[in-house]
C-alpha positions in Angstrom: -9.8 15.9 -22.1 -6.8 14.6 -20.2 -6.2 11.0 -19.1 -5.2 12.1 -15.6 -8.3 14.2 -15.2 -10.4 11.1 -15.9 -8.4 9.1 -13.4 -9.0 11.8 -10.8 -12.7 11.6 -11.5 -12.6 7.8 -11.2 -10.9 8.1 -7.8 -13.5 10.6 -6.5 -16.3 8.3 -7.6 -14.6 5.4 -5.8 -14.0 7.2 -2.5 -16.8 9.8 -2.6 -14.3 12.2 -1.1 -11.8 14.6 -2.6 -9.3 14.3 0.2 -9.3 10.5 0.2 -9.1 10.5 -3.6 -6.1 12.8 -3.5 -4.4 10.6 -0.8 -5.0 7.5 -2.8 -3.5 9.1 -6.0 -0.6 10.7 -4.0 -1.4 14.2 -5.3 -2.7 17.3 -3.6 -6.4 17.8 -3.0 -6.4 21.2 -4.8 -5.0 19.5 -7.9 -7.9 17.0 -7.9 -10.5 19.8 -7.4 -9.0 21.9 -10.2 -9.0 18.9 -12.5 -12.7 18.2 -12.0 -13.6 21.9 -12.2 -11.8 22.0 -15.6 -13.7 19.0 -16.8 -17.0 20.6 -15.8 -16.0 23.8 -17.6 -15.0 21.9 -20.7 -18.4 20.2 -20.9 -20.4 23.1 -19.4 -22.0 20.6 -17.1 -22.0 19.9 -13.3 -20.6 16.4 -12.6 -20.2 16.3 -8.8 -21.9 17.9 -5.8 -20.0 18.4 -2.5 -22.0 17.7 0.7 -20.8 17.8 4.3 -20.6 14.0 4.5 -19.6 12.9 1.0 -19.4 13.8 -2.7 -22.5 13.0 -4.8 -22.5 12.6 -8.6 -25.1 14.3 -10.7 -27.1 12.1 -13.1 -24.9 13.4 -15.9 -21.7 12.8 -13.8 -22.8 9.3 -12.9 -23.5 8.4 -16.6 -20.1 10.0 -17.6 -18.0 8.1 -15.0 -19.7 4.8 -15.8 -18.6 5.2 -19.4 -15.2 6.4 -18.6 -14.1 3.7 -16.2 -14.0 0.7 -18.7 -12.2 3.0 -21.1 -9.5 3.7 -18.6 -9.1 0.0 -17.8 -8.8 -0.7 -21.5 -6.2 2.0 -22.1 -4.1 0.7 -19.2 -4.3 -2.8 -20.5 -3.4 -1.7 -24.1 -0.5 0.3 -22.8 0.8 -2.6 -20.8 0.4 -5.1 -23.7 2.1 -2.7 -26.2 5.0 -2.2 -24.0 5.5 -5.9 -23.4 5.4 -6.6 -27.2 7.8 -3.9 -28.2 11.0 -5.6 -29.5 13.1 -2.5 -29.2 12.2 -1.7 -25.6 13.5 -3.5 -22.5 11.2 -5.7 -20.6 10.7 -3.8 -17.4 9.3 -5.2 -14.1 8.1 -2.6 -11.6 8.2 -4.4 -8.3 6.7 -3.1 -5.1 8.3 -3.9 -1.8 7.0 -3.3 1.7 9.6 -1.9 4.2 8.8 -5.1 6.2 8.9 -7.5 3.3 10.3 -10.9 4.3 14.2 -10.7 4.2 14.5 -14.2 2.7 12.4 -13.2 -0.3 14.2 -9.8 -0.7 17.6 -11.5 -0.4 16.5 -14.1 -2.9 15.5 -11.5 -5.4 18.9 -9.7 -5.2 21.0 -12.8 -5.0 19.2 -15.1 -7.5 16.5 -13.4 -9.5 18.3 -10.3 -10.6 21.4 -12.2 -11.8 19.2 -14.5 -13.8 17.8 -11.7 -16.0 18.8 -11.4 -19.6 20.3 -8.2 -21.1 16.9 -6.8 -22.2 15.2 -7.4 -18.8 15.3 -4.9 -15.9 13.7 -4.4 -12.5 12.7 -1.1 -10.8 11.9 -1.3 -7.1 9.1 0.9 -5.5 8.9 0.8 -1.7 5.7 1.7 0.1 2.6 0.6 2.1 -0.1 -1.8 1.0 -2.6 0.9 -0.1 0.2 2.8 -2.0 1.0 -0.4 -4.0 -2.7 -1.2 -4.6 -3.2 2.3 -6.1 0.0 1.9 -8.2 -1.1 -1.6 -9.4 -4.6 -0.3 -10.2 -3.1 2.6 -12.2 -0.6 0.3 -14.0 2.4 1.9 -12.4 3.5 -1.3 -10.5 3.3 -4.9 -11.8 3.7 -6.9 -8.6 4.1 -6.0 -5.0 5.1 -8.0 -1.9 3.1 -6.5 0.9 0.3 -6.8 3.4 -3.0 -8.1 2.0 -5.8 -5.9 3.5 -9.0 -7.5 4.6 -10.9 -5.3 2.1 -8.7 -6.4 -0.9 -11.9 -7.5 -2.7 -12.9 -3.8 -3.1 -10.0 -3.3 -5.6 -9.2 -4.7 -9.0 -6.1 -6.4 -7.5 -5.5 -10.1 -7.0 -3.6 -11.5 -4.1 -1.7 -14.7 -3.2 -1.3 -15.2 0.6 2.1 -16.6 1.5 2.1 -16.5 5.3 1.4 -14.3 8.3 3.2 -11.6 10.3 2.3 -10.4 13.8 1.5 -6.8 14.6 3.8 -5.5 17.3 4.3 -2.2 19.2 7.5 -0.5 18.1 9.3 1.4 20.9 12.6 2.7 22.1 14.5 0.0 24.1 14.8 2.4 27.0 11.1 3.2 27.2 8.8 1.9 30.0 6.8 -0.1 27.5 10.0 -2.1 26.5 10.0 -3.6 30.0 6.8 -5.6 29.1 7.1 -9.0 27.4 3.6 -8.5 25.9 1.7 -5.2 25.7 -2.0 -5.0 26.9 -3.7 -3.2 24.0 -5.6 -1.2 26.6 -2.4 0.7 27.3 -2.8 2.4 23.9 -5.5 4.5 25.6 -2.7 6.5 27.2 0.2 5.9 24.9 1.0 8.5 22.2 1.1 6.7 18.8 2.9 7.9 15.7 1.1 6.6 12.6 1.8 5.9 9.0 -0.5 7.7 6.6 -3.1 6.5 4.1 -0.6 4.4 2.1 -0.3 1.8 4.9 -3.0 -0.7 6.0 -1.4 -1.0 9.5 -3.0 2.1 11.1 -6.5 1.1 9.8 -6.1 -2.4 11.3 -5.0 -0.9 14.6 -8.0 1.5 14.6 -10.3 -1.5 14.0 -8.9 -3.4 16.9 -9.0 -0.4 19.2 -12.7 0.3 18.3 -13.6 -3.2 19.2 -12.4 -2.6 22.7 -13.6 1.0 23.1 -10.0 2.3 23.1 -9.3 5.9 22.0 -5.9 6.1 20.2 -3.8 9.1 20.9 -2.2 9.8 17.5 0.8 12.1 18.0 1.7 12.4 14.3 1.1 10.9 10.8 3.8 10.1 8.3 3.8 9.1 4.6 7.4 7.8 4.7 8.8 5.0 6.8 12.0 7.0 7.5 10.3 9.9 9.2 8.0 7.5 11.0 11.0 5.7 12.6 12.8 9.0 13.3 9.7 10.2 15.2 9.7 7.1 17.4 13.5 7.4 18.0 13.4 11.1 18.9 9.8 12.1 19.7 9.0 9.7 22.5 5.9 8.2 21.0 5.4 4.5 19.9 4.4 3.0 16.6 3.4 -0.4 15.2 5.1 -2.7 12.8 4.4 -6.1 11.3 7.2 -8.7 12.0 8.0 -12.3 11.9 10.0 -13.5 14.8 12.6 -15.3 12.7 14.0 -12.1 11.3 14.7 -8.5 12.2 12.5 -6.4 9.9 14.4 -4.7 7.1 13.1 -1.3 8.3 14.9 -1.7 11.6 18.3 -2.9 10.5 20.0 0.5 11.2 17.9 1.3 14.3 19.2 -0.8 17.2 17.7 1.5 19.9 14.2 0.3 18.7 12.6 -3.0 19.8 9.3 -4.7 19.1 6.8 -6.0 21.7 3.8 -8.2 20.8 0.4 -7.5 22.2 -1.2 -9.8 24.8 -4.1 -10.4 22.4 -2.1 -11.3 19.2 -3.0 -9.6 15.9 -1.8 -11.0 12.6 -1.6 -9.8 9.0 -1.6 -11.8 5.8 1.6 -11.2 3.8 1.7 -12.0 0.1 1.7 -11.0 -3.5 -0.5 -8.3 -5.0 -1.0 -7.9 -8.8 -3.7 -6.7 -11.2 -6.7 -9.0 -11.6 -7.2 -8.5 -15.3 -5.3 -7.5 -18.4 -2.2 -8.8 -20.1 0.6 -10.3 -17.9 4.0 -10.0 -19.3 6.5 -12.9 -19.1 8.7 -11.1 -16.6 5.8 -10.6 -14.3 4.9 -14.3 -14.5 8.6 -15.0 -13.8 8.7 -13.0 -10.6 5.4 -14.5 -9.4 6.7 -18.0 -9.8 10.0 -17.1 -8.1 8.4 -15.5 -5.1 6.0 -18.4 -4.6 8.9 -20.9 -4.9 11.0 -19.0 -2.3 8.1 -18.8 0.1 7.5 -22.6 -0.1 11.1 -23.3 0.9 11.0 -20.7 3.7 7.5 -21.5 5.1 7.2 -20.2 8.6 5.8 -22.4 11.4 
């Protein structure tokens, strides 16, 4: 029995869908299917049943996964605690950053937090969307992330500290017809090709929710897992995208892309931006240190 196979089964139980489980874990769907099949062969027992709408667990599979999940949580907590107590190993902070993380916080980390670290402390940065970081935090691969706080954050074993809000804007080329508008009527998205970030980002889901409220059918031209290809598609492909911004700063993701501009919607939409970290388990001193630092910077740079 492999640890990864149990994590795959846990994800399938959570999402009731092989494809969504694979997207959440950032692995291929065939890898997840093969892993579950191997578990079933190992125990000579059917654990899951695929149906057209969702994955169902057999009684044996349900009982098995219910016993496995607390063990996985305990193993992650033990691993985290042992690493933090090891005298011979560096204290490592795995910090997640959104591509649109507030510049004042990012600059503060580079200019003040990193220089304050001792010789046995180090920071690794991991950039990605909100759901990407939630998955990484849940799996113990990221300690803290500065990102969007999704409305359904309560569904995950992740705690959040809201800091302030950013507005959702349309991202377009400066020479496009849409750039001529000061504010974009959201109804225009009914006829505007949209390029979208993939399952790792909360933004597309939020836009879908807002569109559904107004009976708007989004025309999704392409989906991207990485911010770089997402921006390139808007630059070269003629479609539009969305991005969360505060109007005091240019988003970090756009520093090198002057031909791109943002336009707010007529009916404003906002996202909570803040800190994400694991709800339970041991918190190492370096994690507590960055939490205090980020909150302190946010207090001094509070937006109106």
